[in-house]
C-alpha positions as CSV (number, residue, x, y, z in Angstrom):
1,X,-10.1,17.2,-1.6
2,X,-10.7,13.5,-2.1
3,X,-11.1,11.8,-5.4
4,X,-14.8,11.2,-4.7
5,X,-17.4,13.3,-3.1
6,X,-19.4,12.2,0.0
7,X,-22.5,12.2,-2.2
8,X,-20.9,10.0,-4.8
9,X,-19.7,7.4,-2.4
10,X,-23.0,7.4,-0.4
11,X,-24.9,6.7,-3.6
12,X,-22.4,4.0,-4.6
13,X,-22.7,2.3,-1.2
14,X,-26.5,2.4,-1.3
15,X,-26.7,1.1,-4.9
16,X,-24.0,-1.6,-4.6
17,X,-24.8,-3.7,-1.5
18,X,-22.4,-6.4,-2.6
19,X,-19.4,-4.1,-3.1
20,X,-16.1,-5.8,-2.2
21,X,-14.9,-5.1,1.3
22,X,-11.8,-3.2,0.4
23,X,-13.7,-0.7,-1.8
24,X,-16.4,-0.5,0.8
25,X,-13.9,0.4,3.5
26,X,-12.4,3.1,1.4
27,X,-15.8,4.6,0.5
28,X,-16.9,4.5,4.1
29,X,-13.8,6.4,5.0
30,X,-14.6,9.1,2.4
31,X,-18.2,9.3,3.7
32,X,-17.1,9.5,7.3
33,X,-14.2,11.9,6.7
34,X,-11.8,9.3,8.1
35,X,-9.4,8.9,5.2
36,X,-6.3,9.5,7.3
37,X,-7.2,6.7,9.6
38,X,-8.1,4.4,6.7
39,X,-4.7,5.0,5.1
40,X,-2.9,4.6,8.4
41,X,-4.5,1.2,8.8
42,X,-3.6,0.2,5.2
43,X,0.0,1.3,5.5
44,X,0.4,-0.4,8.9
45,X,-1.0,-3.6,7.4
46,X,1.4,-3.4,4.5
47,X,4.2,-2.9,7.0
48,X,3.3,-5.6,9.5
49,X,1.6,-8.3,7.5
50,X,4.4,-9.0,5.0
51,X,7.8,-10.5,5.5
52,X,11.0,-8.6,4.9
53,X,12.6,-11.9,4.1
54,X,13.9,-12.5,0.6
55,X,13.4,-16.2,-0.2
56,X,16.1,-18.0,-2.2
57,X,13.5,-18.9,-4.9
58,X,11.2,-17.0,-7.1
59,X,8.1,-16.4,-5.0
60,X,5.9,-16.9,-8.0
61,X,7.0,-20.6,-8.2
62,X,6.2,-21.5,-4.6
63,X,3.7,-24.3,-4.4
64,X,0.7,-24.1,-2.2
65,X,1.5,-25.2,1.4
66,X,3.5,-23.9,4.3
67,X,5.8,-21.8,2.1
68,X,3.0,-19.9,0.4
69,X,1.4,-18.9,3.7
70,X,4.1,-16.3,4.1
71,X,3.4,-13.1,2.2
72,X,6.6,-11.3,1.1
73,X,7.3,-7.6,0.5
74,X,9.3,-8.8,-2.6
75,X,6.2,-10.1,-4.3
76,X,5.1,-8.2,-7.4
77,X,1.5,-7.9,-6.2
78,X,2.7,-6.4,-2.9
79,X,4.8,-3.8,-4.6
80,X,2.0,-2.9,-7.0
81,X,-0.5,-2.6,-4.1
82,X,1.8,-0.4,-2.1
83,X,2.4,1.9,-5.1
84,X,-1.3,2.2,-5.7
85,X,-2.0,3.0,-2.0
86,X,0.8,5.6,-2.1
87,X,-0.8,7.1,-5.2
88,X,-4.1,7.1,-3.5
89,X,-2.9,8.9,-0.4
90,X,-1.5,11.6,-2.7
91,X,-4.5,11.9,-5.0
92,X,-6.8,12.1,-2.0
93,X,-4.6,14.9,-0.6
94,X,-4.3,13.1,2.8
95,X,-0.6,13.8,2.9
96,X,0.3,17.4,2.0
97,X,3.7,17.8,3.5
98,X,6.0,18.6,0.5
99,X,9.0,16.7,1.8
100,X,6.9,13.5,2.4
101,X,5.4,13.9,-1.1
102,X,8.8,14.3,-2.6
103,X,10.0,11.1,-0.8
104,X,7.0,9.2,-2.1
105,X,7.6,10.4,-5.6
106,X,11.2,9.4,-5.4
107,X,10.2,6.0,-4.1
108,X,7.7,5.5,-6.8
109,X,10.3,6.3,-9.4
110,X,12.9,3.9,-8.0
111,X,13.7,0.4,-9.1
112,X,11.3,-1.9,-7.3
113,X,11.7,-5.1,-9.3
114,X,13.0,-8.1,-7.4
115,X,15.0,-10.8,-9.0
116,X,16.2,-14.0,-7.3
117,X,19.8,-13.6,-6.2
118,X,20.0,-9.8,-7.0
119,X,22.3,-8.2,-4.4
120,X,20.2,-5.0,-4.5
121,X,17.0,-6.8,-3.2
122,X,17.8,-6.0,0.4
123,X,18.1,-2.3,-0.5
124,X,14.7,-2.5,-2.1
125,X,13.2,-4.0,1.1
126,X,14.9,-1.2,3.1
127,X,13.5,1.4,0.8
128,X,10.0,-0.1,1.2
129,X,10.3,0.0,5.0
130,X,11.7,3.5,4.9
131,X,8.8,4.9,2.9
132,X,6.3,3.0,5.1
133,X,7.8,4.5,8.2
134,X,7.9,8.0,6.7
135,X,4.2,7.8,5.6
136,X,3.0,6.3,8.9
137,X,4.9,8.9,10.9
138,X,3.2,11.6,8.8
139,X,-0.2,10.1,9.3
140,X,0.4,10.1,13.0
């Protein structure tokens, strides 16, 4: 059972023609009963479009230019977005396998704060990649 009914999202889509693309894609997936595919695409993007590299500087201090074109999994916005997407896949009941849900909950409860020079940063990246692989495997 998704968070929103087909009727609710259909009305929202009709009444909000300028809805941001990300929300529109989600509502379209609810309407079309394609949430598993929607989440698979989102998690695949989160896996592939962000670097596993841990830069030697605070990513928040990078100046615009070549450096800032790289998106890192250690960025706070990335971690927050990943956690919200994981919560969404649970709340929408797209993943129901108890062992995968337990893994997600453990991940969400783990330390995901990156600090420059922290020797545990690589373990955090590994944990991110592990949960992404586990979720993608479950979504087929």
